[in-house]
C-alpha positions in Angstrom: 76.3 68.8 59.1 76.1 65.0 58.0 79.0 63.2 58.0 79.2 59.6 56.2 80.7 56.3 57.8 84.4 56.1 57.3 85.4 53.1 55.1 87.1 50.3 56.8 90.7 51.2 55.9 90.0 55.0 55.1 90.5 54.5 51.7 87.4 56.4 50.4 86.9 59.9 49.9 84.4 61.9 52.1 83.0 65.4 51.4 80.8 67.2 54.1 79.2 70.0 53.6 78.8 72.7 56.6 76.1 75.8 56.0 78.6 78.0 55.9 79.6 76.0 52.4 83.5 74.4 53.8 83.9 70.9 52.9 85.3 68.0 54.9 87.4 65.8 52.8 89.1 62.5 53.8 91.3 60.6 51.9 94.4 58.6 51.4 96.6 60.3 49.1 99.6 63.1 49.5 100.4 64.7 53.1 101.7 68.1 53.5 103.0 69.0 57.3 103.2 72.3 59.1 106.3 73.3 59.6 107.0 75.4 63.1 109.6 77.9 63.8 112.1 78.0 66.6 111.4 80.8 68.8 110.4 81.3 72.1 106.9 80.4 73.9 104.4 77.5 73.1 104.9 75.5 69.9 103.0 77.8 66.7 100.7 75.3 66.3 97.2 75.9 64.6 95.8 75.4 67.6 97.7 77.5 69.6 96.9 80.0 67.0 93.4 79.6 67.3 93.3 80.0 70.7 95.1 83.3 70.7 93.6 84.7 67.5 89.8 83.1 69.1 88.8 83.3 65.2 88.6 81.2 62.3 91.3 81.8 60.0 90.7 78.2 58.0 88.5 77.5 55.2 88.3 73.6 54.5 88.7 70.9 57.2 89.6 67.3 56.7 90.9 63.8 57.5 93.6 62.0 56.1 95.4 59.1 56.3 99.2 59.2 57.1 101.1 55.4 57.4 98.4 53.6 60.0 97.2 57.0 61.1 94.9 59.8 60.7 95.0 63.1 60.8 92.8 65.9 60.8 93.5 68.7 58.6 93.4 72.8 58.2 93.8 74.1 54.3 95.4 70.5 54.4 97.8 71.0 57.2 97.8 68.8 59.9 96.3 69.8 63.3 99.3 69.8 66.3 98.4 69.3 70.2 99.3 72.4 72.0 102.6 70.9 72.7 103.2 70.8 68.7 102.9 67.0 68.3 100.7 66.1 65.1 97.4 64.9 66.5 97.5 61.0 64.9 94.6 58.6 65.7 94.9 54.9 64.9 93.0 53.8 61.9 90.2 51.9 64.4 89.4 55.4 65.8 88.3 57.1 63.4 84.6 58.3 64.9 87.0 60.7 67.3 88.8 61.8 63.9 85.8 62.7 62.5 84.3 64.3 65.5 87.5 66.4 65.7 87.0 67.3 62.5 83.4 68.2 62.4 84.3 70.6 65.9 86.7 72.6 64.1 84.1 73.2 60.7 81.5 73.7 62.8 83.8 76.7 64.1 82.4 80.1 62.3 83.6 83.3 63.0 84.9 83.6 66.5 86.6 80.5 68.0 85.0 78.7 70.8 86.9 76.6 72.9 84.3 74.9 75.2 83.0 73.4 71.8 86.4 71.4 71.0 85.7 68.3 73.9 86.9 65.9 71.5 90.2 68.0 70.5 91.2 68.3 73.9 91.0 65.5 75.0 93.1 63.4 72.5 95.1 66.2 72.5 95.9 65.5 76.4 96.5 61.7 75.5 98.9 62.0 72.7 100.6 65.7 74.9 100.7 64.1 78.3 99.3 60.7 78.8 101.5 58.6 76.8 104.2 59.2 79.9 104.5 56.7 82.3 105.2 59.4 85.0 102.2 61.5 83.8 100.0 58.2 83.9 101.0 57.2 87.3 100.3 61.2 88.6 97.2 61.3 86.9 96.0 57.4 88.6 97.2 58.9 92.1 95.1 62.2 92.0 92.0 60.0 90.6 92.7 57.4 93.3 91.5 60.6 95.7 88.4 60.9 94.5 87.3 57.2 96.2 87.4 58.9 99.7 85.2 61.6 98.3 82.7 59.9 95.6 79.7 61.5 95.0 78.2 58.1 95.0 79.4 57.3 98.4 77.3 60.0 100.3 74.0 58.7 101.2 71.1 61.0 102.8 67.6 60.1 104.1 65.6 62.9 102.8 64.4 64.8 100.9 62.4 62.3 99.1 63.6 63.0 95.5 67.1 62.8 96.7 66.7 59.6 98.3 64.5 58.1 95.1 67.4 59.3 92.5 69.9 57.9 95.1 68.1 54.3 95.2 67.9 54.2 91.9 71.3 55.4 90.2 73.8 55.0 92.8 73.0 51.5 94.7 73.0 49.3 91.3 76.7 51.3 90.5 77.8 50.5 93.9 76.7 46.9 93.8 78.5 46.5 90.2 81.5 48.1 91.4 81.7 45.9 94.5 81.5 42.7 92.7 82.8 43.2 89.6 86.4 44.7 90.7 85.9 42.3 94.4 86.3 45.5 96.5 84.4 46.6 99.6 83.2 50.2 99.0 81.6 52.0 102.4 79.1 54.4 101.9 78.5 57.4 104.7 75.5 59.6 105.4 77.7 62.0 107.1 79.5 65.3 105.5 82.7 63.3 106.0 84.3 61.8 103.8 83.9 58.0 103.7 88.0 56.6 103.7 87.8 53.5 101.8 90.0 50.8 102.6 93.6 50.1 101.3 93.0 46.6 99.9 90.4 48.1 97.7 92.5 51.3 96.7 94.9 48.9 95.9 92.6 46.8 93.5 91.5 49.8 92.0 95.0 51.2 91.6 96.1 47.9 89.8 92.7 48.5 87.4 94.1 52.3 86.3 97.6 50.5 85.8 96.4 48.3 82.9 94.9 51.4 81.2 96.9 52.6 78.2 96.9 56.3 77.3 93.4 56.6 75.6 91.7 55.2 78.9 93.6 56.7 81.2 92.1 60.3 79.2 88.6 58.9 79.0 89.3 58.0 82.4 90.7 61.8 83.6 87.8 63.3 81.9 85.1 61.5 83.4 86.5 61.4 86.7 86.2 65.4 86.7 83.1 65.4 84.9 81.0 63.3 87.5 83.2 64.2 90.4 83.3 60.1 90.9 86.0 57.6 90.1 83.0 54.5 90.4 80.7 56.5 87.6 83.8 57.3 85.4 85.0 53.5 85.9 81.6 52.2 85.0 81.5 54.5 81.7 85.2 53.3 80.5 84.2 49.9 81.5 81.1 50.5 79.4 79.0 49.4 81.9 77.2 52.7 82.0 75.7 54.4 78.6 76.5 58.5 79.0 73.4 59.3 79.8 73.6 56.9 82.8 76.5 58.3 83.8 75.6 62.3 83.2 72.1 60.7 85.3 74.1 59.2 87.9 76.5 62.7 88.5 73.8 65.0 88.4 71.1 63.1 91.0 72.0 66.1 93.7 71.2 68.5 90.9 68.1 67.1 89.9 66.6 66.5 93.4 66.7 70.0 93.7 65.2 70.4 90.6 62.2 68.2 91.1 62.0 70.6 94.6 62.0 74.0 93.3 62.6 73.9 88.9 65.3 74.6 86.7 67.1 77.9 86.6 67.7 79.4 83.1 71.1 79.6 82.1 72.6 77.9 84.6 71.0 74.1 85.6 70.5 73.8 81.6 73.9 74.6 80.8 75.0 72.2 83.6 72.9 69.8 81.8 74.6 69.8 78.4 78.0 70.4 79.8 77.9 67.4 81.7 77.0 65.1 78.7 79.6 67.0 76.3 82.1 65.7 78.9 81.2 62.4 79.4 80.4 61.9 75.7 84.0 62.9 75.0 85.3 60.5 77.5 83.4 57.8 75.6 83.6 57.9 72.2 87.6 58.4 72.8 87.2 54.9 73.3 85.5 53.7 70.3 86.5 51.4 68.1 84.9 52.3 65.2 
């Protein structure tokens, strides 16, 4: 499905068709809000309903402007997060809004939660990471990755692993040391390479400067790559998604070079890491 470029002020009407004939419409006219009734359990939202039924229940997917925000709609009802908040995006995040709409429009009969990476990362930002305490907790959790960061553990053999480490990790470490004025130690042991406290404090200050969108991207990228340094390089736009994915899969790719690819395992990992890192990068788009 091809999606037309959104207008600068989202005043144009956007109509897209999928192979199933569903329509994706963007307009800046009237709004219709989804209401929820008082009940026990999680909020009654389209997101939770889809998760519970695992089936598509909507016909049309759209994007509407509501005040100074964009929202994705299912049959004219605003999409809500799992916590029941209306999923609103700033006007400068039309690309994430378009991708979220495309995710829901491409769901067919059975819902595929793994095919909603943009929806999940935006919901995470809206539901949790606006809260200062939650952001502080996430910061501390991410900082722990410094002592076990993937790119800080080098091995002298086999040859493919040594070569890929030098190609993808060494330049990245040099960038991080210069960019943040920190000392980053590496190790050839399976034991963790504890980083200096001064390094942790400087990286903490960097994370403290991030807003809820950047923190959501940082969290997703760190967990996907198992590396705080790769995540920082992606969020800071030093690495592309493909470069970050290659850095995150150095050990895996060295194994594939030696023994070949395992079908339904390595190919699945290949797409999954790019899907996760791609959602983080797209979240930070200001298009």
